[in-house]
TORVO-896345 format. One record per residue: residue number from 1; x, y, z of N, C-alpha, C, CB in turn. Coordinates in nm, 3 decimals. Glycine has a CB too. Layout:
<pts>
<pt resi="NUM" n_east="X" n_north="Y" n_up="Z" ca_east="X" ca_north="Y" ca_up="Z" c_east="X" c_north="Y" c_up="Z" cb_east="X" cb_north="Y" cb_up="Z"/>
...
</pts>
This chain:
<pts>
<pt resi="1" n_east="-1.701" n_north="1.860" n_up="0.463" ca_east="-1.613" ca_north="1.850" ca_up="0.550" c_east="-1.486" c_north="1.946" c_up="0.478" cb_east="-1.588" cb_north="1.692" cb_up="0.582"/>
<pt resi="2" n_east="-1.425" n_north="2.004" n_up="0.576" ca_east="-1.307" ca_north="2.072" ca_up="0.532" c_east="-1.180" c_north="2.033" c_up="0.571" cb_east="-1.314" cb_north="2.190" cb_up="0.563"/>
<pt resi="3" n_east="-1.081" n_north="2.017" n_up="0.475" ca_east="-0.947" ca_north="1.939" ca_up="0.513" c_east="-0.855" c_north="2.029" c_up="0.582" cb_east="-0.869" cb_north="1.879" cb_up="0.384"/>
<pt resi="4" n_east="-0.820" n_north="1.973" n_up="0.691" ca_east="-0.715" ca_north="2.054" ca_up="0.778" c_east="-0.596" c_north="2.128" c_up="0.704" cb_east="-0.648" cb_north="1.954" cb_up="0.878"/>
<pt resi="5" n_east="-0.538" n_north="2.044" n_up="0.630" ca_east="-0.427" ca_north="2.068" ca_up="0.550" c_east="-0.430" c_north="2.183" c_up="0.442" cb_east="-0.400" cb_north="1.948" cb_up="0.488"/>
<pt resi="6" n_east="-0.540" n_north="2.179" n_up="0.354" ca_east="-0.537" ca_north="2.265" ca_up="0.256" c_east="-0.656" c_north="2.352" c_up="0.251" cb_east="-0.519" cb_north="2.200" cb_up="0.142"/>
<pt resi="7" n_east="-0.759" n_north="2.327" n_up="0.372" ca_east="-0.884" ca_north="2.431" ca_up="0.362" c_east="-1.011" c_north="2.410" c_up="0.284" cb_east="-0.837" cb_north="2.551" cb_up="0.307"/>
<pt resi="8" n_east="-0.977" n_north="2.317" n_up="0.193" ca_east="-1.073" ca_north="2.308" ca_up="0.092" c_east="-1.208" c_north="2.229" c_up="0.171" cb_east="-1.004" cb_north="2.222" cb_up="-0.046"/>
<pt resi="9" n_east="-1.302" n_north="2.258" n_up="0.103" ca_east="-1.440" ca_north="2.183" ca_up="0.145" c_east="-1.462" c_north="2.079" c_up="0.039" cb_east="-1.577" cb_north="2.288" cb_up="0.151"/>
<pt resi="10" n_east="-1.427" n_north="1.960" n_up="0.087" ca_east="-1.424" ca_north="1.850" ca_up="-0.003" c_east="-1.442" c_north="1.688" c_up="0.072" cb_east="-1.280" cb_north="1.866" cb_up="-0.078"/>
<pt resi="11" n_east="-1.467" n_north="1.590" n_up="0.009" ca_east="-1.498" ca_north="1.464" ca_up="0.094" c_east="-1.358" c_north="1.456" c_up="0.150" cb_east="-1.554" cb_north="1.316" cb_up="0.007"/>
<pt resi="12" n_east="-1.355" n_north="1.423" n_up="0.256" ca_east="-1.231" ca_north="1.411" ca_up="0.339" c_east="-1.262" c_north="1.289" c_up="0.418" cb_east="-1.197" cb_north="1.544" cb_up="0.435"/>
<pt resi="13" n_east="-1.099" n_north="1.237" n_up="0.456" ca_east="-1.142" ca_north="1.127" ca_up="0.571" c_east="-1.066" c_north="1.184" c_up="0.709" cb_east="-1.080" cb_north="0.948" cb_up="0.527"/>
<pt resi="14" n_east="-1.157" n_north="1.112" n_up="0.792" ca_east="-1.129" ca_north="1.149" ca_up="0.942" c_east="-1.003" c_north="1.063" c_up="0.972" cb_east="-1.264" cb_north="1.111" cb_up="1.053"/>
<pt resi="15" n_east="-0.895" n_north="1.121" n_up="1.020" ca_east="-0.771" ca_north="1.069" ca_up="1.101" c_east="-0.763" c_north="1.114" c_up="1.237" cb_east="-0.643" cb_north="1.110" cb_up="1.038"/>
<pt resi="16" n_east="-0.758" n_north="0.981" n_up="1.294" ca_east="-0.732" ca_north="0.991" ca_up="1.454" c_east="-0.578" c_north="0.963" c_up="1.502" cb_east="-0.828" cb_north="0.876" cb_up="1.531"/>
<pt resi="17" n_east="-0.545" n_north="1.015" n_up="1.583" ca_east="-0.408" ca_north="0.966" ca_up="1.627" c_east="-0.403" c_north="0.984" c_up="1.797" cb_east="-0.279" cb_north="1.062" cb_up="1.544"/>
<pt resi="18" n_east="-0.368" n_north="0.905" n_up="1.845" ca_east="-0.356" ca_north="0.890" ca_up="1.986" c_east="-0.191" c_north="0.874" c_up="2.020" cb_east="-0.448" cb_north="0.757" cb_up="2.033"/>
<pt resi="19" n_east="-0.124" n_north="0.952" n_up="2.082" ca_east="0.016" ca_north="0.961" ca_up="2.106" c_east="0.054" c_north="0.888" c_up="2.245" cb_east="0.056" cb_north="1.114" cb_up="2.106"/>
<pt resi="20" n_east="0.140" n_north="0.800" n_up="2.230" ca_east="0.176" ca_north="0.708" ca_up="2.366" c_east="0.263" c_north="0.778" c_up="2.438" cb_east="0.245" cb_north="0.564" cb_up="2.343"/>
<pt resi="21" n_east="0.287" n_north="0.692" n_up="2.549" ca_east="0.381" ca_north="0.724" ca_up="2.658" c_east="0.530" c_north="0.775" c_up="2.599" cb_east="0.397" cb_north="0.588" cb_up="2.752"/>
<pt resi="22" n_east="0.585" n_north="0.860" n_up="2.651" ca_east="0.748" ca_north="0.873" ca_up="2.623" c_east="0.746" c_north="0.982" c_up="2.489" cb_east="0.834" cb_north="0.693" cb_up="2.574"/>
<pt resi="23" n_east="0.643" n_north="1.035" n_up="2.494" ca_east="0.648" ca_north="1.145" ca_up="2.384" c_east="0.631" c_north="1.304" c_up="2.427" cb_east="0.529" cb_north="1.111" cb_up="2.282"/>
<pt resi="24" n_east="0.649" n_north="1.374" n_up="2.381" ca_east="0.640" ca_north="1.503" ca_up="2.446" c_east="0.468" c_north="1.561" c_up="2.437" cb_east="0.756" cb_north="1.610" cb_up="2.363"/>
<pt resi="25" n_east="0.404" n_north="1.480" n_up="2.371" ca_east="0.255" ca_north="1.509" ca_up="2.358" c_east="0.182" c_north="1.374" c_up="2.393" cb_east="0.215" cb_north="1.563" cb_up="2.201"/>
<pt resi="26" n_east="0.232" n_north="1.309" n_up="2.477" ca_east="0.166" ca_north="1.196" ca_up="2.563" c_east="0.029" c_north="1.205" c_up="2.601" cb_east="0.233" cb_north="1.181" cb_up="2.684"/>
<pt resi="27" n_east="-0.053" n_north="1.112" n_up="2.575" ca_east="-0.192" ca_north="1.102" ca_up="2.612" c_east="-0.269" c_north="1.207" c_up="2.555" cb_east="-0.210" cb_north="1.101" cb_up="2.753"/>
<pt resi="28" n_east="-0.241" n_north="1.273" n_up="2.412" ca_east="-0.324" ca_north="1.344" ca_up="2.357" c_east="-0.403" c_north="1.248" c_up="2.252" cb_east="-0.255" cb_north="1.462" cb_up="2.304"/>
<pt resi="29" n_east="-0.500" n_north="1.321" n_up="2.220" ca_east="-0.571" ca_north="1.251" ca_up="2.113" c_east="-0.626" c_north="1.339" c_up="1.983" cb_east="-0.688" cb_north="1.183" cb_up="2.181"/>
<pt resi="30" n_east="-0.571" n_north="1.354" n_up="1.882" ca_east="-0.585" ca_north="1.449" ca_up="1.779" c_east="-0.663" c_north="1.395" c_up="1.679" cb_east="-0.464" cb_north="1.493" cb_up="1.726"/>
<pt resi="31" n_east="-0.791" n_north="1.450" n_up="1.634" ca_east="-0.875" ca_north="1.438" ca_up="1.516" c_east="-0.854" c_north="1.524" c_up="1.402" cb_east="-1.000" cb_north="1.454" cb_up="1.551"/>
<pt resi="32" n_east="-0.863" n_north="1.473" n_up="1.296" ca_east="-0.828" ca_north="1.580" ca_up="1.165" c_east="-0.900" c_north="1.528" c_up="1.074" cb_east="-0.672" cb_north="1.597" cb_up="1.105"/>
<pt resi="33" n_east="-0.927" n_north="1.632" n_up="0.969" ca_east="-0.980" ca_north="1.600" ca_up="0.823" c_east="-0.879" c_north="1.614" c_up="0.730" cb_east="-1.094" cb_north="1.687" cb_up="0.777"/>
<pt resi="34" n_east="-0.887" n_north="1.514" n_up="0.644" ca_east="-0.769" ca_north="1.521" ca_up="0.546" c_east="-0.811" c_north="1.488" c_up="0.401" cb_east="-0.654" cb_north="1.417" cb_up="0.589"/>
<pt resi="35" n_east="-0.814" n_north="1.541" n_up="0.303" ca_east="-0.861" ca_north="1.506" ca_up="0.174" c_east="-0.778" c_north="1.395" c_up="0.118" cb_east="-0.861" cb_north="1.624" cb_up="0.083"/>
<pt resi="36" n_east="-0.782" n_north="1.336" n_up="0.004" ca_east="-0.693" ca_north="1.236" ca_up="-0.024" c_east="-0.573" c_north="1.294" c_up="-0.078" cb_east="-0.748" cb_north="1.141" cb_up="-0.112"/>
<pt resi="37" n_east="-0.610" n_north="1.403" n_up="-0.173" ca_east="-0.472" ca_north="1.472" ca_up="-0.218" c_east="-0.360" c_north="1.478" c_up="-0.087" cb_east="-0.508" cb_north="1.643" cb_up="-0.275"/>
<pt resi="38" n_east="-0.427" n_north="1.590" n_up="0.012" ca_east="-0.343" ca_north="1.615" ca_up="0.129" c_east="-0.261" c_north="1.485" c_up="0.191" cb_east="-0.438" cb_north="1.675" cb_up="0.239"/>
<pt resi="39" n_east="-0.388" n_north="1.377" n_up="0.202" ca_east="-0.320" ca_north="1.257" ca_up="0.280" c_east="-0.211" c_north="1.183" c_up="0.199" cb_east="-0.431" cb_north="1.147" cb_up="0.322"/>
<pt resi="40" n_east="-0.221" n_north="1.181" n_up="0.064" ca_east="-0.123" ca_north="1.130" ca_up="-0.009" c_east="0.015" c_north="1.198" c_up="-0.011" cb_east="-0.172" cb_north="1.123" cb_up="-0.129"/>
<pt resi="41" n_east="-0.017" n_north="1.341" n_up="-0.007" ca_east="0.126" ca_north="1.434" ca_up="-0.015" c_east="0.198" c_north="1.407" c_up="0.116" cb_east="0.097" cb_north="1.615" cb_up="-0.030"/>
<pt resi="42" n_east="0.142" n_north="1.385" n_up="0.239" ca_east="0.193" ca_north="1.343" ca_up="0.373" c_east="0.233" c_north="1.228" c_up="0.353" cb_east="0.105" cb_north="1.344" cb_up="0.484"/>
<pt resi="43" n_east="0.171" n_north="1.117" n_up="0.305" ca_east="0.263" ca_north="0.981" ca_up="0.288" c_east="0.376" c_north="0.983" c_up="0.243" cb_east="0.218" cb_north="0.891" cb_up="0.212"/>
<pt resi="44" n_east="0.373" n_north="1.051" n_up="0.116" ca_east="0.476" ca_north="1.046" ca_up="0.016" c_east="0.605" c_north="1.076" c_up="0.095" cb_east="0.449" cb_north="1.149" cb_up="-0.105"/>
<pt resi="45" n_east="0.590" n_north="1.164" n_up="0.169" ca_east="0.707" ca_north="1.185" ca_up="0.290" c_east="0.750" c_north="1.092" c_up="0.377" cb_east="0.674" cb_north="1.277" cb_up="0.381"/>
<pt resi="46" n_east="0.699" n_north="1.004" n_up="0.387" ca_east="0.739" ca_north="0.877" ca_up="0.455" c_east="0.838" c_north="0.809" c_up="0.412" cb_east="0.650" cb_north="0.791" cb_up="0.460"/>
<pt resi="47" n_east="0.934" n_north="0.761" n_up="0.491" ca_east="1.043" ca_north="0.669" ca_up="0.477" c_east="0.993" c_north="0.529" c_up="0.442" cb_east="1.124" cb_north="0.666" cb_up="0.604"/>
<pt resi="48" n_east="0.881" n_north="0.491" n_up="0.544" ca_east="0.850" ca_north="0.352" ca_up="0.576" c_east="0.685" c_north="0.325" c_up="0.527" cb_east="0.876" cb_north="0.328" cb_up="0.750"/>
<pt resi="49" n_east="0.635" n_north="0.240" n_up="0.480" ca_east="0.521" ca_north="0.234" ca_up="0.431" c_east="0.419" c_north="0.226" c_up="0.569" cb_east="0.519" cb_north="0.114" cb_up="0.326"/>
<pt resi="50" n_east="0.274" n_north="0.304" n_up="0.571" ca_east="0.222" ca_north="0.252" ca_up="0.674" c_east="0.159" c_north="0.097" c_up="0.672" cb_east="0.134" cb_north="0.345" cb_up="0.706"/>
<pt resi="51" n_east="0.122" n_north="0.068" n_up="0.757" ca_east="0.088" ca_north="-0.083" ca_up="0.783" c_east="-0.036" c_north="-0.086" c_up="0.705" cb_east="0.066" cb_north="-0.132" cb_up="0.949"/>
<pt resi="52" n_east="-0.040" n_north="-0.186" n_up="0.627" ca_east="-0.159" ca_north="-0.208" ca_up="0.548" c_east="-0.187" c_north="-0.093" c_up="0.434" cb_east="-0.280" cb_north="-0.217" cb_up="0.648"/>
<pt resi="53" n_east="-0.102" n_north="-0.022" n_up="0.393" ca_east="-0.116" ca_north="0.077" ca_up="0.289" c_east="-0.148" c_north="0.024" c_up="0.184" cb_east="-0.014" cb_north="0.151" cb_up="0.264"/>
<pt resi="54" n_east="-0.262" n_north="0.101" n_up="0.110" ca_east="-0.306" ca_north="0.055" ca_up="-0.018" c_east="-0.399" c_north="-0.089" c_up="-0.007" cb_east="-0.168" cb_north="0.034" cb_up="-0.109"/>
<pt resi="55" n_east="-0.399" n_north="-0.154" n_up="0.110" ca_east="-0.483" ca_north="-0.254" ca_up="0.100" c_east="-0.635" c_north="-0.247" c_up="0.152" cb_east="-0.418" cb_north="-0.348" cb_up="0.158"/>
<pt resi="56" n_east="-0.726" n_north="-0.314" n_up="0.052" ca_east="-0.823" ca_north="-0.317" ca_up="0.103" c_east="-0.876" c_north="-0.364" c_up="0.243" cb_east="-0.861" cb_north="-0.357" cb_up="0.031"/>
<pt resi="57" n_east="-0.797" n_north="-0.448" n_up="0.295" ca_east="-0.816" ca_north="-0.502" ca_up="0.415" c_east="-0.718" c_north="-0.533" c_up="0.503" cb_east="-0.874" cb_north="-0.594" cb_up="0.402"/>
<pt resi="58" n_east="-0.720" n_north="-0.559" n_up="0.623" ca_east="-0.564" ca_north="-0.577" ca_up="0.690" c_east="-0.562" c_north="-0.736" c_up="0.665" cb_east="-0.541" cb_north="-0.526" cb_up="0.886"/>
<pt resi="59" n_east="-0.612" n_north="-0.800" n_up="0.595" ca_east="-0.558" ca_north="-0.961" ca_up="0.594" c_east="-0.490" c_north="-0.949" c_up="0.462" cb_east="-0.688" cb_north="-1.099" cb_up="0.596"/>
<pt resi="60" n_east="-0.363" n_north="-0.923" n_up="0.474" ca_east="-0.279" ca_north="-0.920" ca_up="0.363" c_east="-0.178" c_north="-1.057" c_up="0.323" cb_east="-0.197" cb_north="-0.799" cb_up="0.390"/>
<pt resi="61" n_east="-0.148" n_north="-1.066" n_up="0.206" ca_east="-0.078" ca_north="-1.169" ca_up="0.144" c_east="0.051" c_north="-1.132" c_up="0.112" cb_east="-0.141" cb_north="-1.214" cb_up="0.034"/>
<pt resi="62" n_east="0.116" n_north="-1.016" n_up="0.158" ca_east="0.270" ca_north="-1.007" ca_up="0.147" c_east="0.296" c_north="-0.960" c_up="0.275" cb_east="0.333" cb_north="-0.912" cb_up="0.031"/>
<pt resi="63" n_east="0.452" n_north="-0.964" n_up="0.271" ca_east="0.524" ca_north="-0.949" ca_up="0.408" c_east="0.549" c_north="-0.802" c_up="0.396" cb_east="0.670" cb_north="-1.045" cb_up="0.433"/>
<pt resi="64" n_east="0.582" n_north="-0.763" n_up="0.528" ca_east="0.627" ca_north="-0.612" ca_up="0.544" c_east="0.734" c_north="-0.577" c_up="0.449" cb_east="0.682" cb_north="-0.578" cb_up="0.689"/>
<pt resi="65" n_east="0.834" n_north="-0.641" n_up="0.419" ca_east="0.940" ca_north="-0.636" ca_up="0.332" c_east="0.878" c_north="-0.587" c_up="0.183" cb_east="1.014" cb_north="-0.784" cb_up="0.332"/>
<pt resi="66" n_east="0.773" n_north="-0.694" n_up="0.140" ca_east="0.734" ca_north="-0.694" ca_up="0.018" c_east="0.629" c_north="-0.543" c_up="0.013" cb_east="0.661" cb_north="-0.848" cb_up="-0.014"/>
<pt resi="67" n_east="0.565" n_north="-0.549" n_up="0.136" ca_east="0.476" ca_north="-0.404" ca_up="0.114" c_east="0.577" c_north="-0.273" c_up="0.102" cb_east="0.363" cb_north="-0.374" cb_up="0.262"/>
<pt resi="68" n_east="0.682" n_north="-0.272" n_up="0.148" ca_east="0.794" ca_north="-0.182" ca_up="0.169" c_east="0.855" c_north="-0.170" c_up="0.016" cb_east="0.907" cb_north="-0.244" cb_up="0.287"/>
<pt resi="69" n_east="0.879" n_north="-0.258" n_up="-0.073" ca_east="0.905" ca_north="-0.270" ca_up="-0.182" c_east="0.804" c_north="-0.193" c_up="-0.291" cb_east="0.917" cb_north="-0.399" cb_up="-0.189"/>
<pt resi="70" n_east="0.674" n_north="-0.223" n_up="-0.267" ca_east="0.578" ca_north="-0.174" ca_up="-0.330" c_east="0.551" c_north="-0.038" c_up="-0.287" cb_east="0.475" cb_north="-0.253" cb_up="-0.320"/>
<pt resi="71" n_east="0.573" n_north="-0.005" n_up="-0.156" ca_east="0.560" ca_north="0.134" ca_up="-0.120" c_east="0.664" c_north="0.211" c_up="-0.207" cb_east="0.584" cb_north="0.156" cb_up="0.038"/>
<pt resi="72" n_east="0.798" n_north="0.194" n_up="-0.199" ca_east="0.898" ca_north="0.242" ca_up="-0.258" c_east="0.884" c_north="0.282" c_up="-0.403" cb_east="0.989" cb_north="0.159" cb_up="-0.240"/>
<pt resi="73" n_east="0.818" n_north="0.172" n_up="-0.457" ca_east="0.771" ca_north="0.195" ca_up="-0.631" c_east="0.673" c_north="0.275" c_up="-0.653" cb_east="0.719" cb_north="0.072" cb_up="-0.710"/>
<pt resi="74" n_east="0.590" n_north="0.287" n_up="-0.546" ca_east="0.474" ca_north="0.377" ca_up="-0.579" c_east="0.528" c_north="0.518" c_up="-0.555" cb_east="0.339" cb_north="0.346" cb_up="-0.487"/>
<pt resi="75" n_east="0.592" n_north="0.533" n_up="-0.438" ca_east="0.672" ca_north="0.680" ca_up="-0.437" c_east="0.746" c_north="0.737" c_up="-0.536" cb_east="0.763" cb_north="0.686" cb_up="-0.345"/>
<pt resi="76" n_east="0.803" n_north="0.636" n_up="-0.615" ca_east="0.880" ca_north="0.675" ca_up="-0.751" c_east="0.777" c_north="0.706" c_up="-0.867" cb_east="0.980" cb_north="0.547" cb_up="-0.803"/>
<pt resi="77" n_east="0.701" n_north="0.610" n_up="-0.882" ca_east="0.602" ca_north="0.591" ca_up="-0.997" c_east="0.478" c_north="0.657" c_up="-0.996" cb_east="0.569" cb_north="0.459" cb_up="-1.011"/>
<pt resi="78" n_east="0.416" n_north="0.653" n_up="-0.881" ca_east="0.278" ca_north="0.681" ca_up="-0.867" c_east="0.194" c_north="0.576" c_up="-0.901" cb_east="0.242" cb_north="0.788" cb_up="-0.941"/>
<pt resi="79" n_east="0.244" n_north="0.439" n_up="-0.912" ca_east="0.160" ca_north="0.325" ca_up="-0.942" c_east="0.154" c_north="0.221" c_up="-0.818" cb_east="0.217" cb_north="0.254" cb_up="-1.072"/>
<pt resi="80" n_east="0.084" n_north="0.191" n_up="-0.781" ca_east="0.066" ca_north="0.099" ca_up="-0.673" c_east="0.026" c_north="-0.059" c_up="-0.711" cb_east="-0.042" cb_north="0.161" cb_up="-0.585"/>
<pt resi="81" n_east="0.135" n_north="-0.140" n_up="-0.709" ca_east="0.110" ca_north="-0.287" ca_up="-0.710" c_east="0.194" c_north="-0.356" c_up="-0.622" cb_east="0.126" cb_north="-0.345" cb_up="-0.841"/>
<pt resi="82" n_east="0.085" n_north="-0.426" n_up="-0.536" ca_east="0.168" ca_north="-0.460" ca_up="-0.424" c_east="0.238" c_north="-0.599" c_up="-0.443" cb_east="0.082" cb_north="-0.459" cb_up="-0.297"/>
<pt resi="83" n_east="0.222" n_north="-0.641" n_up="-0.542" ca_east="0.287" ca_north="-0.775" ca_up="-0.600" c_east="0.429" c_north="-0.745" c_up="-0.641" cb_east="0.205" cb_north="-0.835" cb_up="-0.733"/>
<pt resi="84" n_east="0.488" n_north="-0.631" n_up="-0.661" ca_east="0.604" ca_north="-0.591" ca_up="-0.744" c_east="0.723" c_north="-0.645" c_up="-0.661" cb_east="0.611" cb_north="-0.427" cb_up="-0.772"/>
<pt resi="85" n_east="0.708" n_north="-0.666" n_up="-0.522" ca_east="0.823" ca_north="-0.721" ca_up="-0.463" c_east="0.814" c_north="-0.875" c_up="-0.420" cb_east="0.854" cb_north="-0.637" cb_up="-0.345"/>
<pt resi="86" n_east="0.703" n_north="-0.938" n_up="-0.488" ca_east="0.684" ca_north="-1.085" ca_up="-0.445" c_east="0.750" c_north="-1.165" c_up="-0.519" cb_east="0.554" cb_north="-1.133" cb_up="-0.444"/>
<pt resi="87" n_east="0.856" n_north="-1.258" n_up="-0.470" ca_east="0.925" ca_north="-1.355" ca_up="-0.551" c_east="0.851" c_north="-1.458" c_up="-0.615" cb_east="1.018" cb_north="-1.414" cb_up="-0.480"/>
<pt resi="88" n_east="0.936" n_north="-1.493" n_up="-0.721" ca_east="0.840" ca_north="-1.572" ca_up="-0.802" c_east="0.772" c_north="-1.687" c_up="-0.764" cb_east="0.895" cb_north="-1.609" cb_up="-0.899"/>
<pt resi="89" n_east="0.829" n_north="-1.782" n_up="-0.645" ca_east="0.779" ca_north="-1.873" ca_up="-0.610" c_east="0.640" c_north="-1.852" c_up="-0.524" cb_east="0.876" cb_north="-1.933" cb_up="-0.556"/>
<pt resi="90" n_east="0.633" n_north="-1.732" n_up="-0.475" ca_east="0.498" ca_north="-1.699" ca_up="-0.404" c_east="0.413" c_north="-1.627" c_up="-0.517" cb_east="0.519" cb_north="-1.595" cb_up="-0.263"/>
<pt resi="91" n_east="0.438" n_north="-1.580" n_up="-0.609" ca_east="0.350" ca_north="-1.551" ca_up="-0.723" c_east="0.289" c_north="-1.683" c_up="-0.765" cb_east="0.427" cb_north="-1.482" cb_up="-0.842"/>
<pt resi="92" n_east="0.329" n_north="-1.765" n_up="-0.760" ca_east="0.276" ca_north="-1.910" ca_up="-0.820" c_east="0.168" c_north="-1.947" c_up="-0.735" cb_east="0.389" cb_north="-2.035" cb_up="-0.820"/>
<pt resi="93" n_east="0.227" n_north="-1.952" n_up="-0.603" ca_east="0.122" ca_north="-1.976" ca_up="-0.513" c_east="0.017" c_north="-1.899" c_up="-0.501" cb_east="0.160" cb_north="-1.984" cb_up="-0.407"/>
<pt resi="94" n_east="0.017" n_north="-1.775" n_up="-0.557" ca_east="-0.095" ca_north="-1.703" ca_up="-0.526" c_east="-0.189" c_north="-1.690" c_up="-0.669" cb_east="-0.046" cb_north="-1.558" cb_up="-0.463"/>
<pt resi="95" n_east="-0.196" n_north="-1.791" n_up="-0.759" ca_east="-0.222" ca_north="-1.829" ca_up="-0.876" c_east="-0.397" c_north="-1.844" c_up="-0.839" cb_east="-0.122" cb_north="-1.967" cb_up="-0.928"/>
<pt resi="96" n_east="-0.441" n_north="-1.937" n_up="-0.719" ca_east="-0.549" ca_north="-2.000" ca_up="-0.681" c_east="-0.622" c_north="-1.852" c_up="-0.662" cb_east="-0.530" cb_north="-2.111" cb_up="-0.550"/>
<pt resi="97" n_east="-0.575" n_north="-1.771" n_up="-0.582" ca_east="-0.609" ca_north="-1.657" ca_up="-0.513" c_east="-0.650" c_north="-1.532" c_up="-0.630" cb_east="-0.477" cb_north="-1.621" cb_up="-0.413"/>
<pt resi="98" n_east="-0.566" n_north="-1.525" n_up="-0.721" ca_east="-0.577" ca_north="-1.417" ca_up="-0.821" c_east="-0.608" c_north="-1.424" c_up="-0.943" cb_east="-0.486" cb_north="-1.362" cb_up="-0.833"/>
<pt resi="99" n_east="-0.616" n_north="-1.566" n_up="-0.983" ca_east="-0.598" ca_north="-1.611" ca_up="-1.137" c_east="-0.480" c_north="-1.635" c_up="-1.204" cb_east="-0.647" cb_north="-1.525" cb_up="-1.217"/>
<pt resi="100" n_east="-0.479" n_north="-1.727" n_up="-1.295" ca_east="-0.345" ca_north="-1.773" ca_up="-1.371" c_east="-0.352" c_north="-1.643" c_up="-1.465" cb_east="-0.349" cb_north="-1.945" cb_up="-1.463"/>
<pt resi="101" n_east="-0.418" n_north="-1.589" n_up="-1.519" ca_east="-0.386" ca_north="-1.495" ca_up="-1.614" c_east="-0.320" c_north="-1.376" c_up="-1.558" cb_east="-0.501" cb_north="-1.458" cb_up="-1.684"/>
<pt resi="102" n_east="-0.357" n_north="-1.304" n_up="-1.460" ca_east="-0.329" ca_north="-1.216" ca_up="-1.363" c_east="-0.158" c_north="-1.248" c_up="-1.309" cb_east="-0.451" cb_north="-1.236" cb_up="-1.243"/>
<pt resi="103" n_east="-0.170" n_north="-1.346" n_up="-1.250" ca_east="-0.031" ca_north="-1.383" ca_up="-1.197" c_east="0.068" c_north="-1.385" c_up="-1.303" cb_east="-0.029" cb_north="-1.521" cb_up="-1.130"/>
<pt resi="104" n_east="0.036" n_north="-1.436" n_up="-1.432" ca_east="0.088" ca_north="-1.476" ca_up="-1.550" c_east="0.137" c_north="-1.306" c_up="-1.581" cb_east="-0.032" cb_north="-1.567" cb_up="-1.664"/>
<pt resi="105" n_east="0.093" n_north="-1.224" n_up="-1.601" ca_east="0.099" ca_north="-1.084" ca_up="-1.612" c_east="0.209" c_north="-1.017" c_up="-1.536" cb_east="-0.023" cb_north="-1.032" cb_up="-1.572"/>
<pt resi="106" n_east="0.220" n_north="-1.073" n_up="-1.393" ca_east="0.286" ca_north="-1.004" ca_up="-1.278" c_east="0.427" c_north="-1.084" c_up="-1.317" cb_east="0.208" cb_north="-1.031" cb_up="-1.104"/>
<pt resi="107" n_east="0.433" n_north="-1.224" n_up="-1.350" ca_east="0.564" ca_north="-1.285" ca_up="-1.401" c_east="0.626" c_north="-1.239" c_up="-1.489" cb_east="0.559" cb_north="-1.393" cb_up="-1.439"/>
<pt resi="108" n_east="0.536" n_north="-1.191" n_up="-1.621" ca_east="0.616" ca_north="-1.116" ca_up="-1.726" c_east="0.666" c_north="-1.000" c_up="-1.695" cb_east="0.550" cb_north="-1.091" cb_up="-1.835"/>
<pt resi="109" n_east="0.614" n_north="-0.909" n_up="-1.586" ca_east="0.635" ca_north="-0.772" ca_up="-1.556" c_east="0.788" c_north="-0.786" c_up="-1.454" cb_east="0.480" cb_north="-0.701" cb_up="-1.471"/>
<pt resi="110" n_east="0.755" n_north="-0.883" n_up="-1.341" ca_east="0.858" ca_north="-0.854" ca_up="-1.256" c_east="0.959" c_north="-0.961" c_up="-1.255" cb_east="0.808" cb_north="-0.831" cb_up="-1.127"/>
<pt resi="111" n_east="0.931" n_north="-1.091" n_up="-1.331" ca_east="1.020" ca_north="-1.214" ca_up="-1.340" c_east="1.019" c_north="-1.250" c_up="-1.455" cb_east="0.990" cb_north="-1.324" cb_up="-1.265"/>
<pt resi="112" n_east="1.064" n_north="-1.143" n_up="-1.579" ca_east="1.055" ca_north="-1.204" ca_up="-1.714" c_east="1.119" c_north="-1.317" c_up="-1.750" cb_east="1.092" cb_north="-1.125" cb_up="-1.800"/>
<pt resi="113" n_east="1.219" n_north="-1.357" n_up="-1.664" ca_east="1.331" ca_north="-1.470" ca_up="-1.726" c_east="1.273" c_north="-1.607" c_up="-1.656" cb_east="1.521" cb_north="-1.436" cb_up="-1.671"/>
<pt resi="114" n_east="1.151" n_north="-1.592" n_up="-1.576" ca_east="1.074" ca_north="-1.701" ca_up="-1.538" c_east="0.966" c_north="-1.783" c_up="-1.633" cb_east="1.010" cb_north="-1.652" cb_up="-1.432"/>
<pt resi="115" n_east="0.945" n_north="-1.886" n_up="-1.604" ca_east="0.843" ca_north="-1.977" ca_up="-1.680" c_east="0.701" c_north="-1.939" c_up="-1.625" cb_east="0.874" cb_north="-2.145" cb_up="-1.653"/>
<pt resi="116" n_east="0.607" n_north="-1.888" n_up="-1.741" ca_east="0.474" ca_north="-1.868" ca_up="-1.718" c_east="0.389" c_north="-1.987" c_up="-1.660" cb_east="0.422" cb_north="-1.827" cb_up="-1.839"/>
<pt resi="117" n_east="0.301" n_north="-1.969" n_up="-1.576" ca_east="0.193" ca_north="-2.087" ca_up="-1.546" c_east="0.143" c_north="-2.150" c_up="-1.667" cb_east="0.064" cb_north="-2.035" cb_up="-1.468"/>
<pt resi="118" n_east="0.133" n_north="-2.267" n_up="-1.685" ca_east="0.046" ca_north="-2.324" ca_up="-1.800" c_east="-0.093" c_north="-2.301" c_up="-1.773" cb_east="0.065" cb_north="-2.474" cb_up="-1.823"/>
<pt resi="119" n_east="-0.165" n_north="-2.277" n_up="-1.890" ca_east="-0.312" ca_north="-2.242" ca_up="-1.851" c_east="-0.361" c_north="-2.379" c_up="-1.923" cb_east="-0.386" cb_north="-2.074" cb_up="-1.918"/>
<pt resi="120" n_east="-0.443" n_north="-2.480" n_up="-1.863" ca_east="-0.471" ca_north="-2.601" ca_up="-1.904" c_east="-0.663" c_north="-2.575" c_up="-1.932" cb_east="-0.408" cb_north="-2.725" cb_up="-1.772"/>
<pt resi="121" n_east="-0.664" n_north="-2.610" n_up="-2.045" ca_east="-0.842" ca_north="-2.574" ca_up="-2.071" c_east="-0.913" c_north="-2.704" c_up="-2.032" cb_east="-0.892" cb_north="-2.534" cb_up="-2.255"/>
</pts>
């Protein structure tokens, strides 16, 4: 597949967009191929995170505000960590889902003044 932006023949993602009413390109349906590099270059220009950005599934555990915080950090650092904007109390509640060790790492990173979850053997 050829990337529409850079012209290289690479593995590319097919992107489809349909323009809604009240735009100058109303009712048009565009398909394009974008390699990962070009797609990320375009997304870096966005002010707001695309819905479910960098999530493996649309079943997200974070709010739009928390996702936006993670998106802004990603734009600054290049590192994606969707839990960076999650409040301490919510991290505690996610321990069953992510595991205590991982959540304790997130607490140390993003809430260093808060208590870690005690590991019971």
